[in-house]
Backbone and ligand atoms as CSV (ligand in chain L), in Angstrom:
chain,resi,resn,atom,element,x,y,z
A,1,MET,N,N,-183.839,29.125,-239.022
A,1,MET,CA,C,-185.187,28.517,-239.381
A,1,MET,C,C,-185.531,29.012,-240.776
A,2,THR,N,N,-185.128,30.254,-241.004
A,2,THR,CA,C,-185.590,30.879,-242.266
A,2,THR,C,C,-185.184,30.036,-243.527
A,3,GLU,N,N,-183.941,29.519,-243.488
A,3,GLU,CA,C,-183.420,28.920,-244.608
A,3,GLU,C,C,-184.163,27.592,-244.927
A,4,GLN,N,N,-184.702,26.960,-243.846
A,4,GLN,CA,C,-185.467,25.786,-243.999
A,4,GLN,C,C,-186.680,25.996,-244.836
A,5,ASN,N,N,-187.208,27.170,-244.745
A,5,ASN,CA,C,-188.413,27.525,-245.459
A,5,ASN,C,C,-188.168,27.478,-246.942
A,6,LEU,N,N,-186.848,27.930,-247.329
A,6,LEU,CA,C,-186.483,27.921,-248.701
A,6,LEU,C,C,-186.505,26.532,-249.335
A,7,ASN,N,N,-186.366,25.569,-248.481
A,7,ASN,CA,C,-186.320,24.159,-248.910
A,7,ASN,C,C,-187.609,23.537,-249.263
A,8,GLY,N,N,-188.760,24.368,-248.962
A,8,GLY,CA,C,-190.062,23.821,-249.215
A,8,GLY,C,C,-190.433,23.082,-250.518
A,9,ASP,N,N,-189.869,23.717,-251.603
A,9,ASP,CA,C,-190.151,23.013,-252.882
A,9,ASP,C,C,-189.060,22.210,-253.387
A,10,ARG,N,N,-187.995,22.000,-252.541
A,10,ARG,CA,C,-186.873,21.246,-253.028
A,10,ARG,C,C,-187.085,19.802,-252.856
A,11,LYS,N,N,-187.000,19.038,-253.947
A,11,LYS,CA,C,-187.263,17.536,-253.962
A,11,LYS,C,C,-185.930,16.802,-253.621
A,12,ILE,N,N,-186.184,15.705,-252.871
A,12,ILE,CA,C,-184.979,14.871,-252.730
A,12,ILE,C,C,-185.058,13.733,-253.780
A,13,ASN,N,N,-183.906,13.332,-254.161
A,13,ASN,CA,C,-183.849,12.263,-255.117
A,13,ASN,C,C,-182.820,11.265,-254.636
A,14,LYS,N,N,-182.620,10.130,-255.505
A,14,LYS,CA,C,-181.747,9.097,-255.002
A,14,LYS,C,C,-180.341,9.578,-254.537
A,15,GLU,N,N,-179.711,10.491,-255.345
A,15,GLU,CA,C,-178.390,10.999,-255.084
A,15,GLU,C,C,-178.343,11.671,-253.668
A,16,VAL,N,N,-179.375,12.501,-253.412
A,16,VAL,CA,C,-179.475,13.181,-252.177
A,16,VAL,C,C,-179.542,12.276,-251.019
A,17,ILE,N,N,-180.477,11.219,-251.222
A,17,ILE,CA,C,-180.582,10.265,-250.232
A,17,ILE,C,C,-179.340,9.499,-249.873
A,18,GLU,N,N,-178.634,9.091,-250.935
A,18,GLU,CA,C,-177.368,8.407,-250.760
A,18,GLU,C,C,-176.422,9.223,-250.028
A,19,LYS,N,N,-176.252,10.421,-250.276
A,19,LYS,CA,C,-175.410,11.259,-249.479
A,19,LYS,C,C,-175.844,11.416,-248.133
A,20,PHE,N,N,-177.040,11.528,-247.881
A,20,PHE,CA,C,-177.652,11.680,-246.600
A,20,PHE,C,C,-177.292,10.422,-245.773
A,21,LEU,N,N,-177.651,9.212,-246.333
A,21,LEU,CA,C,-177.380,8.007,-245.601
A,21,LEU,C,C,-175.878,7.723,-245.244
A,22,ASN,N,N,-175.042,8.356,-245.921
A,22,ASN,CA,C,-173.589,8.133,-245.659
A,22,ASN,C,C,-173.013,9.031,-244.583
A,23,ASN,N,N,-173.812,9.895,-244.006
A,23,ASN,CA,C,-173.262,10.846,-243.056
A,23,ASN,C,C,-173.704,10.734,-241.538
A,24,PHE,N,N,-174.373,9.536,-241.263
A,24,PHE,CA,C,-174.708,9.356,-239.838
A,24,PHE,C,C,-174.764,7.857,-239.673
A,25,ILE,N,N,-174.859,7.488,-238.362
A,25,ILE,CA,C,-174.933,6.016,-238.124
A,25,ILE,C,C,-176.358,5.879,-237.432
A,26,LYS,N,N,-177.080,4.997,-237.970
A,26,LYS,CA,C,-178.429,4.658,-237.476
A,26,LYS,C,C,-178.240,4.043,-236.118
A,27,GLY,N,N,-178.743,4.710,-235.027
A,27,GLY,CA,C,-178.604,4.205,-233.753
A,27,GLY,C,C,-179.998,3.483,-233.280
A,28,GLU,N,N,-180.036,3.427,-231.927
A,28,GLU,CA,C,-181.379,2.959,-231.406
A,28,GLU,C,C,-182.412,3.884,-231.834
A,29,GLU,N,N,-183.655,3.184,-231.955
A,29,GLU,CA,C,-184.718,4.145,-232.572
A,29,GLU,C,C,-185.209,5.284,-231.639
A,30,ASN,N,N,-184.949,5.263,-230.372
A,30,ASN,CA,C,-185.284,6.355,-229.579
A,30,ASN,C,C,-184.239,7.276,-229.093
A,31,LYS,N,N,-183.032,7.087,-229.624
A,31,LYS,CA,C,-181.844,7.893,-229.336
A,31,LYS,C,C,-181.549,8.762,-230.437
A,32,CYS,N,N,-180.728,9.936,-230.188
A,32,CYS,CA,C,-180.351,10.716,-231.212
A,32,CYS,C,C,-179.443,10.115,-232.256
A,33,TRP,N,N,-179.634,10.301,-233.439
A,33,TRP,CA,C,-178.642,9.889,-234.480
A,33,TRP,C,C,-177.960,11.069,-234.930
A,34,LEU,N,N,-176.735,11.182,-234.533
A,34,LEU,CA,C,-175.980,12.483,-234.846
A,34,LEU,C,C,-175.396,12.481,-236.236
A,35,TRP,N,N,-175.572,13.606,-236.926
A,35,TRP,CA,C,-175.107,13.761,-238.194
A,35,TRP,C,C,-173.504,14.189,-237.991
A,36,PHE,N,N,-172.713,13.475,-238.740
A,36,PHE,CA,C,-171.301,13.812,-238.601
A,36,PHE,C,C,-170.757,14.465,-239.880
A,37,GLY,N,N,-171.645,14.901,-240.741
A,37,GLY,CA,C,-171.102,15.705,-241.895
A,37,GLY,C,C,-171.058,17.150,-241.505
A,38,THR,N,N,-170.996,18.010,-242.492
A,38,THR,CA,C,-170.856,19.560,-242.195
A,38,THR,C,C,-172.156,19.982,-241.549
A,39,LEU,N,N,-171.883,21.121,-240.732
A,39,LEU,CA,C,-173.049,21.692,-240.054
A,39,LEU,C,C,-173.271,23.137,-240.583
A,40,HIS,N,N,-174.470,23.573,-240.422
A,40,HIS,CA,C,-174.764,25.022,-240.796
A,40,HIS,C,C,-175.737,25.494,-239.571
A,41,GLU,N,N,-175.211,26.383,-238.761
A,41,GLU,CA,C,-175.936,26.898,-237.583
A,41,GLU,C,C,-176.378,25.731,-236.704
A,42,GLY,N,N,-175.548,24.767,-236.647
A,42,GLY,CA,C,-175.820,23.488,-235.816
A,42,GLY,C,C,-176.638,22.489,-236.490
A,43,TYR,N,N,-177.276,22.753,-237.534
A,43,TYR,CA,C,-177.961,21.721,-238.340
A,43,TYR,C,C,-177.047,21.024,-239.343
A,44,GLY,N,N,-177.290,19.706,-239.512
A,44,GLY,CA,C,-176.489,19.051,-240.625
A,44,GLY,C,C,-176.953,19.641,-241.957
A,45,ARG,N,N,-176.048,19.910,-242.847
A,45,ARG,CA,C,-176.352,20.381,-244.129
A,45,ARG,C,C,-175.298,19.938,-245.098
A,46,PHE,N,N,-175.752,19.592,-246.281
A,46,PHE,CA,C,-174.817,19.140,-247.283
A,46,PHE,C,C,-175.192,19.575,-248.592
A,47,MET,N,N,-174.313,19.464,-249.566
A,47,MET,CA,C,-174.549,19.943,-250.859
A,47,MET,C,C,-174.732,18.739,-251.859
A,48,CYS,N,N,-175.579,18.810,-252.739
A,48,CYS,CA,C,-175.791,17.843,-253.705
A,48,CYS,C,C,-176.288,18.493,-255.024
A,49,ASN,N,N,-175.648,18.246,-256.116
A,49,ASN,CA,C,-176.019,18.886,-257.422
A,49,ASN,C,C,-176.125,20.405,-257.253
A,50,GLY,N,N,-175.194,21.066,-256.579
A,50,GLY,CA,C,-175.243,22.424,-256.437
A,50,GLY,C,C,-176.320,23.074,-255.506
A,51,GLU,N,N,-177.016,22.213,-254.848
A,51,GLU,CA,C,-178.044,22.732,-253.874
A,51,GLU,C,C,-177.796,22.283,-252.516
A,52,TYR,N,N,-178.147,23.069,-251.494
A,52,TYR,CA,C,-177.946,22.766,-250.175
A,52,TYR,C,C,-179.141,21.964,-249.663
A,53,TYR,N,N,-178.869,21.063,-248.857
A,53,TYR,CA,C,-180.039,20.165,-248.230
A,53,TYR,C,C,-179.696,20.106,-246.681
A,54,PHE,N,N,-180.803,20.325,-245.893
A,54,PHE,CA,C,-180.656,20.125,-244.534
A,54,PHE,C,C,-180.902,18.668,-244.259
A,55,ALA,N,N,-179.968,18.071,-243.468
A,55,ALA,CA,C,-180.002,16.600,-243.213
A,55,ALA,C,C,-181.238,16.232,-242.497
A,56,HIS,N,N,-181.716,16.989,-241.495
A,56,HIS,CA,C,-182.812,16.577,-240.735
A,56,HIS,C,C,-184.045,16.669,-241.545
A,57,ARG,N,N,-184.112,17.566,-242.540
A,57,ARG,CA,C,-185.192,17.697,-243.453
A,57,ARG,C,C,-185.263,16.525,-244.376
A,58,VAL,N,N,-184.135,16.152,-244.913
A,58,VAL,CA,C,-184.053,14.974,-245.742
A,58,VAL,C,C,-184.528,13.766,-245.121
A,59,SER,N,N,-184.081,13.586,-243.829
A,59,SER,CA,C,-184.438,12.532,-242.970
A,59,SER,C,C,-185.947,12.419,-242.821
A,60,CYS,N,N,-186.620,13.533,-242.473
A,60,CYS,CA,C,-187.996,13.600,-242.340
A,60,CYS,C,C,-188.750,13.183,-243.605
A,61,LEU,N,N,-188.340,13.739,-244.724
A,61,LEU,CA,C,-188.980,13.364,-245.968
A,61,LEU,C,C,-188.683,11.808,-246.315
A,62,TYR,N,N,-187.532,11.537,-246.300
A,62,TYR,CA,C,-187.086,10.164,-246.735
A,62,TYR,C,C,-187.887,9.076,-245.945
A,63,TYR,N,N,-187.867,9.136,-244.571
A,63,TYR,CA,C,-188.465,8.199,-243.657
A,63,TYR,C,C,-189.995,8.340,-243.665
A,64,ASN,N,N,-190.591,9.344,-244.279
A,64,ASN,CA,C,-192.042,9.412,-244.443
A,64,ASN,C,C,-192.432,9.136,-245.928
A,65,ASN,N,N,-191.559,8.682,-246.690
A,65,ASN,CA,C,-191.735,8.363,-248.061
A,65,ASN,C,C,-192.291,9.634,-248.826
A,66,LEU,N,N,-191.758,10.796,-248.599
A,66,LEU,CA,C,-192.073,12.003,-249.321
A,66,LEU,C,C,-190.833,12.403,-250.084
A,67,ILE,N,N,-191.108,13.145,-251.230
A,67,ILE,CA,C,-189.947,13.681,-251.919
A,67,ILE,C,C,-189.849,15.181,-251.679
A,68,LYS,N,N,-191.012,15.830,-251.274
A,68,LYS,CA,C,-190.897,17.211,-250.839
A,68,LYS,C,C,-192.141,17.493,-249.881
A,69,SER,N,N,-192.004,18.615,-249.244
A,69,SER,CA,C,-193.181,19.093,-248.407
A,69,SER,C,C,-193.046,20.525,-248.154
A,70,PRO,N,N,-194.139,21.219,-248.093
A,70,PRO,CA,C,-194.124,22.618,-247.807
A,70,PRO,C,C,-193.894,22.906,-246.362
A,71,LEU,N,N,-194.011,21.889,-245.574
A,71,LEU,CA,C,-193.858,22.185,-244.109
A,71,LEU,C,C,-192.345,22.110,-243.689
A,72,LEU,N,N,-192.206,22.628,-242.458
A,72,LEU,CA,C,-190.849,22.616,-241.776
A,72,LEU,C,C,-190.543,21.327,-241.197
A,73,ALA,N,N,-189.328,20.903,-241.242
A,73,ALA,CA,C,-188.922,19.798,-240.624
A,73,ALA,C,C,-188.413,20.240,-239.148
A,74,LEU,N,N,-189.114,19.795,-238.167
A,74,LEU,CA,C,-188.863,20.206,-236.775
A,74,LEU,C,C,-188.412,19.041,-235.865
A,75,HIS,N,N,-187.582,19.459,-234.929
A,75,HIS,CA,C,-187.205,18.458,-233.923
A,75,HIS,C,C,-188.204,18.516,-232.746
A,76,ILE,N,N,-188.549,17.423,-232.282
A,76,ILE,CA,C,-189.461,17.293,-231.112
A,76,ILE,C,C,-188.750,18.077,-229.960
A,77,ARG,N,N,-189.506,18.525,-229.012
A,77,ARG,CA,C,-188.977,19.349,-227.872
A,77,ARG,C,C,-187.957,18.563,-227.073
A,78,GLU,N,N,-188.242,17.268,-227.029
A,78,GLU,CA,C,-187.363,16.454,-226.144
A,78,GLU,C,C,-185.986,16.249,-226.773
A,79,CYS,N,N,-185.838,16.592,-227.963
A,79,CYS,CA,C,-184.483,16.367,-228.689
A,79,CYS,C,C,-183.788,17.703,-228.600
A,80,PHE,N,N,-182.620,17.725,-228.059
A,80,PHE,CA,C,-181.822,18.995,-227.989
A,80,PHE,C,C,-180.603,19.016,-228.926
A,81,ASN,N,N,-180.638,18.120,-229.930
A,81,ASN,CA,C,-179.528,18.095,-230.864
A,81,ASN,C,C,-179.957,18.541,-232.210
A,82,LYS,N,N,-179.651,19.710,-232.662
A,82,LYS,CA,C,-179.930,20.239,-233.967
A,82,LYS,C,C,-179.491,19.327,-235.064
A,83,ASN,N,N,-178.396,18.661,-234.843
A,83,ASN,CA,C,-177.847,17.804,-235.837
A,83,ASN,C,C,-178.224,16.283,-235.693
A,84,CYS,N,N,-179.409,16.137,-234.977
A,84,CYS,CA,C,-180.003,14.795,-234.877
A,84,CYS,C,C,-180.823,14.597,-236.193
A,85,VAL,N,N,-180.708,13.329,-236.697
A,85,VAL,CA,C,-181.455,13.054,-237.897
A,85,VAL,C,C,-182.332,11.800,-237.692
A,86,ASN,N,N,-182.501,11.442,-236.434
A,86,ASN,CA,C,-183.445,10.340,-236.125
A,86,ASN,C,C,-184.995,10.747,-236.494
A,87,PRO,N,N,-185.572,10.007,-237.351
A,87,PRO,CA,C,-186.895,10.442,-237.830
A,87,PRO,C,C,-187.926,10.365,-236.652
A,88,ASN,N,N,-187.581,9.608,-235.623
A,88,ASN,CA,C,-188.458,9.551,-234.440
A,88,ASN,C,C,-188.424,10.851,-233.583
A,89,HIS,N,N,-187.391,11.569,-233.876
A,89,HIS,CA,C,-187.262,12.941,-233.145
A,89,HIS,C,C,-187.575,14.114,-233.981
A,90,LEU,N,N,-188.204,13.761,-235.153
A,90,LEU,CA,C,-188.532,14.830,-236.081
A,90,LEU,C,C,-189.962,14.728,-236.523
A,91,TYR,N,N,-190.610,15.877,-236.844
A,91,TYR,CA,C,-191.910,15.870,-237.427
A,91,TYR,C,C,-192.023,17.027,-238.349
A,92,LEU,N,N,-193.019,16.911,-239.315
A,92,LEU,CA,C,-193.265,18.027,-240.174
A,92,LEU,C,C,-194.320,18.869,-239.659
A,93,GLY,N,N,-194.004,20.165,-239.484
A,93,GLY,CA,C,-194.897,21.024,-238.902
A,93,GLY,C,C,-194.918,22.450,-239.517
A,94,THR,N,N,-195.649,23.335,-238.952
A,94,THR,CA,C,-195.824,24.687,-239.441
A,94,THR,C,C,-194.961,25.672,-238.612
A,95,GLN,N,N,-194.711,26.778,-239.235
A,95,GLN,CA,C,-193.895,27.740,-238.505
A,95,GLN,C,C,-194.583,28.105,-237.058
A,96,LYS,N,N,-195.892,28.009,-237.047
A,96,LYS,CA,C,-196.569,28.347,-235.837
A,96,LYS,C,C,-196.264,27.216,-234.700
A,97,GLU,N,N,-196.305,25.969,-235.184
A,97,GLU,CA,C,-195.922,24.872,-234.316
A,97,GLU,C,C,-194.446,25.011,-233.866
A,98,ASN,N,N,-193.658,25.440,-234.711
A,98,ASN,CA,C,-192.180,25.662,-234.356
A,98,ASN,C,C,-192.131,26.716,-233.191
A,99,GLN,N,N,-192.789,27.781,-233.380
A,99,GLN,CA,C,-192.779,28.838,-232.331
A,99,GLN,C,C,-193.325,28.356,-231.001
A,100,GLU,N,N,-194.452,27.624,-231.132
A,100,GLU,CA,C,-195.169,27.153,-229.889
A,100,GLU,C,C,-194.119,26.153,-229.101
A,101,ASP,N,N,-193.472,25.413,-229.896
A,101,ASP,CA,C,-192.586,24.435,-229.432
A,101,ASP,C,C,-191.409,25.042,-228.703
A,102,ARG,N,N,-191.058,26.218,-229.067
A,102,ARG,CA,C,-189.861,26.938,-228.612
A,102,ARG,C,C,-190.261,27.694,-227.343
A,103,SER,N,N,-191.577,28.071,-227.221
A,103,SER,CA,C,-192.016,28.914,-226.204
A,103,SER,C,C,-191.963,28.381,-224.747
A,104,ILE,N,N,-191.966,26.988,-224.649
A,104,ILE,CA,C,-191.880,26.404,-223.367
A,104,ILE,C,C,-190.704,25.405,-223.358
A,105,ILE,N,N,-189.889,25.517,-222.439
A,105,ILE,CA,C,-188.730,24.609,-222.301
A,105,ILE,C,C,-188.906,23.883,-221.023
A,106,TYR,N,N,-188.743,22.634,-220.973
A,106,TYR,CA,C,-188.806,21.750,-219.859
A,106,TYR,C,C,-187.432,21.529,-219.367
A,107,PRO,N,N,-186.943,22.111,-218.279
A,107,PRO,CA,C,-185.561,21.998,-217.840
A,107,PRO,C,C,-185.215,20.437,-217.614
A,108,GLU,N,N,-186.268,19.706,-217.077
A,108,GLU,CA,C,-185.918,18.298,-216.726
A,108,GLU,C,C,-185.576,17.512,-217.904
A,109,SER,N,N,-185.805,17.991,-219.086
A,109,SER,CA,C,-185.572,17.144,-220.265
A,109,SER,C,C,-184.228,17.615,-220.879
A,110,TYR,N,N,-183.527,18.432,-220.331
A,110,TYR,CA,C,-182.324,18.915,-220.936
A,110,TYR,C,C,-181.294,17.805,-221.174
A,111,ASN,N,N,-181.281,16.923,-220.263
A,111,ASN,CA,C,-180.251,15.794,-220.435
A,111,ASN,C,C,-180.691,14.746,-221.411
A,112,HIS,N,N,-181.879,14.974,-221.965
A,112,HIS,CA,C,-182.525,13.980,-222.819
A,112,HIS,C,C,-181.604,13.123,-223.647
A,113,CYS,N,N,-180.748,13.712,-224.444
A,113,CYS,CA,C,-180.045,12.904,-225.344
A,113,CYS,C,C,-178.761,12.323,-224.848
A,114,LYS,N,N,-178.496,12.626,-223.521
A,114,LYS,CA,C,-177.260,12.128,-223.007
A,114,LYS,C,C,-177.473,10.749,-222.350
A,115,GLY,N,N,-178.726,10.278,-222.270
A,115,GLY,CA,C,-178.807,8.921,-221.890
A,115,GLY,C,C,-179.652,8.679,-220.650
A,116,GLU,N,N,-179.077,7.986,-219.661
A,116,GLU,CA,C,-179.864,7.404,-218.575
A,116,GLU,C,C,-180.991,8.333,-217.937
A,117,SER,N,N,-180.693,9.566,-217.833
A,117,SER,CA,C,-181.698,10.448,-217.142
A,117,SER,C,C,-182.856,10.748,-217.983
A,118,ASN,N,N,-182.685,10.347,-219.253
A,118,ASN,CA,C,-183.798,10.738,-220.208
A,118,ASN,C,C,-184.900,9.715,-220.128
A,119,VAL,N,N,-186.105,10.161,-219.636
A,119,VAL,CA,C,-187.237,9.180,-219.597
A,119,VAL,C,C,-187.671,8.803,-220.903
A,120,THR,N,N,-187.674,9.619,-221.937
A,120,THR,CA,C,-188.383,9.282,-223.078
A,120,THR,C,C,-187.540,8.146,-223.701
A,121,HIS,N,N,-186.346,7.863,-223.427
A,121,HIS,CA,C,-185.623,6.791,-223.957
A,121,HIS,C,C,-186.105,5.467,-223.442
A,122,LYS,N,N,-186.805,5.573,-222.274
A,122,LYS,CA,C,-187.255,4.287,-221.736
A,122,LYS,C,C,-188.557,3.798,-222.323
A,123,LEU,N,N,-189.261,4.564,-223.161
A,123,LEU,CA,C,-190.511,4.132,-223.745
A,123,LEU,C,C,-190.184,2.944,-224.732
A,124,THR,N,N,-191.140,1.933,-224.600
A,124,THR,CA,C,-190.999,0.790,-225.520
A,124,THR,C,C,-192.071,0.973,-226.627
A,125,GLU,N,N,-191.985,0.106,-227.654
A,125,GLU,CA,C,-192.929,0.050,-228.614
A,125,GLU,C,C,-194.312,-0.175,-227.985
A,126,GLN,N,N,-194.364,-1.108,-227.006
A,126,GLN,CA,C,-195.673,-1.367,-226.344
A,126,GLN,C,C,-196.227,-0.131,-225.681
A,127,ASP,N,N,-195.215,0.586,-225.048
A,127,ASP,CA,C,-195.740,1.924,-224.391
A,127,ASP,C,C,-196.525,2.751,-225.396
A,128,ILE,N,N,-195.853,2.876,-226.588
A,128,ILE,CA,C,-196.413,3.799,-227.570
A,128,ILE,C,C,-197.862,3.276,-227.961
A,129,ARG,N,N,-198.086,1.939,-228.083
A,129,ARG,CA,C,-199.388,1.455,-228.455
A,129,ARG,C,C,-200.226,1.669,-227.338
A,130,ASP,N,N,-199.780,1.521,-226.080
A,130,ASP,CA,C,-200.676,1.691,-224.961
A,130,ASP,C,C,-201.169,3.169,-224.863
A,131,ILE,N,N,-200.188,4.114,-225.072
A,131,ILE,CA,C,-200.509,5.475,-224.987
A,131,ILE,C,C,-201.547,5.878,-225.968
A,132,ARG,N,N,-201.450,5.440,-227.197
A,132,ARG,CA,C,-202.391,5.708,-228.240
A,132,ARG,C,C,-203.825,5.151,-227.883
A,133,TYR,N,N,-203.739,3.912,-227.432
A,133,TYR,CA,C,-205.010,3.234,-227.080
A,133,TYR,C,C,-205.652,3.961,-225.905
A,134,LYS,N,N,-204.894,4.304,-224.842
A,134,LYS,CA,C,-205.487,4.962,-223.672
A,134,LYS,C,C,-206.004,6.343,-224.038
A,135,LYS,N,N,-205.357,7.082,-224.905
A,135,LYS,CA,C,-205.802,8.462,-225.351
A,135,LYS,C,C,-207.086,8.347,-226.204
A,136,LYS,N,N,-206.914,7.417,-227.303
A,136,LYS,CA,C,-208.042,7.399,-228.186
A,136,LYS,C,C,-209.197,6.551,-227.799
A,137,CYS,N,N,-208.997,5.407,-227.160
A,137,CYS,CA,C,-210.106,4.528,-226.810
A,137,CYS,C,C,-210.622,4.784,-225.414
A,138,LEU,N,N,-209.653,4.957,-224.475
A,138,LEU,CA,C,-210.062,5.132,-223.127
A,138,LEU,C,C,-210.303,6.610,-222.747
A,139,LYS,N,N,-209.973,7.445,-223.653
A,139,LYS,CA,C,-210.170,8.885,-223.480
A,139,LYS,C,C,-209.359,9.430,-222.256
A,140,HIS,N,N,-208.249,8.928,-221.958
A,140,HIS,CA,C,-207.324,9.444,-220.891
A,140,HIS,C,C,-206.870,10.846,-221.368
A,141,LYS,N,N,-206.667,11.657,-220.397
A,141,LYS,CA,C,-206.231,13.030,-220.717
A,141,LYS,C,C,-204.664,13.132,-221.016
A,142,LEU,N,N,-204.292,14.148,-221.713
A,142,LEU,CA,C,-202.843,14.237,-222.023
A,142,LEU,C,C,-202.021,14.396,-220.786
A,143,HIS,N,N,-202.492,15.149,-219.767
A,143,HIS,CA,C,-201.685,15.392,-218.590
A,143,HIS,C,C,-201.578,14.197,-217.693
A,144,GLN,N,N,-202.699,13.300,-217.737
A,144,GLN,CA,C,-202.675,12.025,-217.043
A,144,GLN,C,C,-201.577,11.115,-217.613
A,145,LEU,N,N,-201.552,11.038,-218.902
A,145,LEU,CA,C,-200.635,10.206,-219.628
A,145,LEU,C,C,-199.233,10.671,-219.394
A,146,ALA,N,N,-199.087,12.024,-219.485
A,146,ALA,CA,C,-197.700,12.660,-219.344
A,146,ALA,C,C,-197.181,12.227,-217.938
A,147,LYS,N,N,-198.081,12.250,-216.945
A,147,LYS,CA,C,-197.658,11.893,-215.615
A,147,LYS,C,C,-197.262,10.457,-215.491
A,148,GLU,N,N,-198.207,9.571,-216.055
A,148,GLU,CA,C,-198.073,8.173,-216.005
A,148,GLU,C,C,-196.692,7.744,-216.626
A,149,TYR,N,N,-196.396,8.325,-217.816
A,149,TYR,CA,C,-195.189,7.936,-218.434
A,149,TYR,C,C,-194.010,8.773,-218.175
A,150,ASN,N,N,-194.177,9.815,-217.404
A,150,ASN,CA,C,-193.147,10.751,-217.023
A,150,ASN,C,C,-192.483,11.413,-218.235
A,151,ILE,N,N,-193.351,11.876,-219.211
A,151,ILE,CA,C,-192.841,12.526,-220.279
A,151,ILE,C,C,-193.739,13.834,-220.370
A,152,THR,N,N,-193.381,14.785,-221.321
A,152,THR,CA,C,-194.129,15.953,-221.427
A,152,THR,C,C,-195.464,15.737,-222.162
A,153,GLU,N,N,-196.428,16.636,-221.889
A,153,GLU,CA,C,-197.723,16.575,-222.589
A,153,GLU,C,C,-197.572,16.709,-224.092
A,154,SER,N,N,-196.626,17.591,-224.416
A,154,SER,CA,C,-196.485,17.876,-225.892
A,154,SER,C,C,-196.008,16.511,-226.575
A,155,TYR,N,N,-195.198,15.872,-225.916
A,155,TYR,CA,C,-194.598,14.619,-226.553
A,155,TYR,C,C,-195.727,13.607,-226.592
A,156,ILE,N,N,-196.543,13.482,-225.583
A,156,ILE,CA,C,-197.747,12.581,-225.638
A,156,ILE,C,C,-198.570,12.996,-226.864
A,157,GLY,N,N,-198.741,14.353,-227.025
A,157,GLY,CA,C,-199.582,14.728,-228.169
A,157,GLY,C,C,-199.019,14.253,-229.505
A,158,LEU,N,N,-197.629,14.344,-229.592
A,158,LEU,CA,C,-196.978,13.928,-230.881
A,158,LEU,C,C,-197.140,12.436,-231.059
A,159,ILE,N,N,-197.066,11.701,-229.930
A,159,ILE,CA,C,-197.227,10.240,-230.088
A,159,ILE,C,C,-198.623,9.967,-230.587
A,160,VAL,N,N,-199.575,10.619,-229.997
A,160,VAL,CA,C,-201.003,10.252,-230.205
A,160,VAL,C,C,-201.329,10.616,-231.712
A,161,GLN,N,N,-200.787,11.875,-232.152
A,161,GLN,CA,C,-201.022,12.273,-233.539
A,161,GLN,C,C,-200.187,11.492,-234.497
A,162,GLY,N,N,-199.291,10.631,-233.995
A,162,GLY,CA,C,-198.455,9.753,-234.970
A,162,GLY,C,C,-197.311,10.570,-235.536
A,163,LYS,N,N,-197.043,11.782,-234.925
A,163,LYS,CA,C,-195.909,12.660,-235.478
A,163,LYS,C,C,-194.512,11.992,-234.896
A,164,ALA,N,N,-194.571,11.412,-233.708
A,164,ALA,CA,C,-193.451,10.764,-233.167
A,164,ALA,C,C,-193.709,9.250,-233.135
A,165,TRP,N,N,-192.704,8.516,-233.270
A,165,TRP,CA,C,-192.854,7.029,-233.279
A,165,TRP,C,C,-193.779,6.653,-234.470
A,166,LYS,N,N,-193.624,7.262,-235.660
A,166,LYS,CA,C,-194.522,7.008,-236.778
A,166,LYS,C,C,-194.547,5.542,-237.223
A,167,HIS,N,N,-193.401,4.861,-236.985
A,167,HIS,CA,C,-193.262,3.506,-237.593
A,167,HIS,C,C,-194.087,2.503,-236.776
A,168,ILE,N,N,-194.553,2.963,-235.571
A,168,ILE,CA,C,-195.363,1.957,-234.722
A,168,ILE,C,C,-196.838,2.250,-235.157
A,169,LYS,N,N,-197.500,1.158,-235.700
A,169,LYS,CA,C,-198.765,1.341,-236.068
A,169,LYS,C,C,-199.765,0.792,-234.911
L,1,ZN,ZN,ZN,-182.581,13.575,-231.307
């Protein structure tokens, strides 16, 4: 995690993005998109113009139309692949959020990225809109929604805050 901090003021440019886009295959929007380039401590990492770039970080910036960010690029708790570069599985957060995220592990979501047993994969775009509507307008509680959709409260929180499923307005 420390090395990611060093990337805080590192900008991404066209060349970086091009390299990034050439090393994974865009899959379904709610499944892991695995980096097949080189790895560093499990994270996708590549070199461009003499500098190292973490693939998930570039993904986070690129898909959010940013060229840099002082925040860390983090995987949502439901994603167990460090080399996943799906922007729906990533968010920009602080070191504190990162630690909180690691402090609780939900064993039932371990199979998350393997497919059928993973409930978060069954969410549809309409579910995302419904979740946000129910939370913001109908004032449903996080734990109610977590139960209703069979996903973790933290993930509901990310959906409501727009950190997950960002492309759904
Ligand atoms: Zn993932």
